[in-house]
N, C-alpha and C positions, 0 to 999 in steps of 0.2 A: 019724785024718778031722774029728778033733774041732781039732789045728792048721790044717789048712789050711782048714776052715771059719773060723778065725781068720783065717787070710794071707789070705783072699778079703774080707773084712767090712774088714779091711788097706786094702787096695789098691781098693776101690772105696770109702771113706771119702777115702782120699787122692786120687782125682780130684777129686771133688767133680760138678761142675754144667761141666765143663769136656768139651771130644775133640778128637779131631786128624785127621787127616785125607790122605792124603794125592792130592795135586795131581800129572794129565800133563798134559804140553804134545805139541801135534797140531796141522797146518797145519792151517785152511782158509781158504776164500778167497785163497789165496799169502798165509795172514800165520800167526805163532805165538798159536792160542789156548790154554786151559790149564780144564780142569773137573779135576772132586771124585771124586776113587776111596775106594772101600776105607774107604768115611765110619762101618763100625759102628753101633755100636747108636743115636744121634742122630741117626742117617740124612744124606740133604742136606743139608751149612749152607746158611743162612738167604739169608743177605744177606753181600757182603764189604763190611768197613770198612777193610778196611790191604793194601796191597801194594805189595812187593819183591821188585826181582830187584836179582842182585847177581852178582859173582865176583873171585876170587883176579890172574883171569888176565888180561883188561883195561881199560883205562880208555878213559872218557867226557871230551870236555871239556865244561865246567858251561852250560846254558844261563842267562838274568837271574833271577835269583827260584832259583836250586835252593840248593839247601845244598852249600857246595863240598867242605868237606870226608867226606861219604857220597861224592861223585863221586870224590875222591880216594881214596876207598877203596874204590872196583872196586862201588858203585851205579848200576843204570843207572835204575830206577825206581824209584821212592816217597811213596807217594802214602798218608794216613791223610784220614777223616771223622770228624765227628760224627756220634752214636748220634742216631735218625728211621728216616723213612723209606729203606724198602732200594728203593733205585735199581739197587744192583748186584748180578745171581745168573749163577751160574755158565750155560755159558761163559763169560769175559772174554778180548775182544783183547789181547795185548799192543801198547801203544801208545794206545791209547782209554782215554783217561782215566776214571778211574768219577766217580759222577758223583752231587752231593751237598754240602755243605758242608765246607768245612777245617776242622779237627779245631783248637780255639783252646787254647791254657794258660789255664785258668780259675781252678784250687785254690791254696790255700796250698803247695803242693807243689813249687810251682814258685820260683826265685827270684823280689823283687817285678817286675823291668825284665822278665821273661819272660811276668810275666799279659797275656793279652791277646793275646799272639802267635800268631802258625800256627805250629804244628807244621811238623817236618823237612821241607824237601819236594824231589825230584830231580822233573823233568820226564823223559819219557817219552827213552831214549837211541838210537842205529840198534845194533842188537845186531849183533854179531861173529860171522863164521863159524868152529866147529870153537874155538868157548870153553864153556866147562862154565859156567852160572847155576843158579844155587838161586834160587827163588821161594819167600817166602813171604807167607800168608796169613789175617788175621783175620776171623772171620765171628761178626757179632755180639759178643757182647765176650770171650765163652768159645771158643770154636771156634776150632782153630788148625792152619792146613795148608802142606803142604811138599812140594815136589818139584823135580825136575834137569834140565835138559835142554841139548842142544846143536842149536844148525845146525851139517849140514853140508856142508861144501865146495859139493856137487852140491846145498843147500837143502832137505833133508831133513832133517824135526827128529826129535829123538830123542831 
């Protein structure tokens, strides 16, 4: 019993203030949308600050302003915003850019040449049917969500 109590306290202390949740994709008004599920103790994520949709099974063409390395590695959407007023709550819709100010490198943790530049960015790309995608989001600074989805040949979202 004592060892179980120590294990529980240790696990809780390792977790700190961060939390994780699952993301489910669904079709809404003809588009792919996402909601948070199984959010656990901390409840519904308050604000979406970063979104990434990627796959190992397809590649898109980069648009002007996209990080070409990310697109070459299967990223179909990557957007990261500054902390501040929450303008993006679940559900979110694929292809609708998050509202807010882009995150900019400002600290000494990055090389001087990068300071003041917007972080990596990939504008939303056309999704390909029968391809498995992974979506990752950050809510605030310490909550993380992840899910997988596929658009079947008949247009259903799984």
